[in-house]
C-alpha positions in Angstrom: 21.8 15.9 -1.3 22.5 16.2 2.4 25.8 15.1 3.8 25.7 11.8 5.8 27.5 10.9 9.0 28.9 13.2 11.6 29.4 16.8 10.6 32.7 18.6 11.3 32.7 19.9 14.9 29.8 17.7 16.0 30.0 16.5 19.5 27.2 14.6 21.2 26.9 12.8 24.5 26.8 9.0 24.7 23.4 9.1 26.5 20.2 11.1 26.0 18.9 13.8 28.4 22.3 15.0 29.5 22.4 18.3 31.4 24.2 21.2 29.7 26.3 21.2 32.9 27.8 18.0 31.5 29.7 20.0 28.9 27.3 19.6 26.0 26.1 23.2 25.7 27.0 24.9 22.4 26.2 28.3 20.8 26.7 29.9 17.4 28.2 33.3 16.6 28.0 35.1 13.2 29.8 38.0 11.7 29.1 39.9 8.4 32.0 41.7 6.9 30.8 45.1 5.8 33.2 45.3 2.9 33.1 41.8 1.3 29.6 40.9 2.6 31.0 37.5 3.7 29.1 35.7 6.5 31.3 33.9 8.9 29.7 31.4 11.3 31.3 29.8 14.3 30.0 26.9 16.5 31.5 27.2 20.0 31.5 25.3 23.2 30.4 27.0 26.4 34.0 28.0 27.2 34.4 29.7 23.8 36.4 26.9 22.1 35.6 26.9 18.3 34.3 23.5 17.1 33.5 24.6 13.5 33.9 27.6 11.3 32.2 28.2 7.9 32.6 31.3 5.7 29.7 31.9 3.2 30.5 34.2 0.3 27.7 36.2 -1.4 26.4 35.0 -4.7 27.7 31.4 -4.3 24.9 28.8 -4.2 25.3 25.5 -2.4 28.1 26.5 -0.1 
């Protein structure tokens, strides 16, 4: 089952076709820890501010 509603860290403009210069440009960053094999994912704004972070641990289904 998929979650409904806004996701944590979601940020959307009030209008469609807004330029990325309007502040609605986002990017993801990932890191894999070599010792624990955990995958950490960050969703960031264009200035680097973190909107959302999720750590995925190996072997756990449905995280």
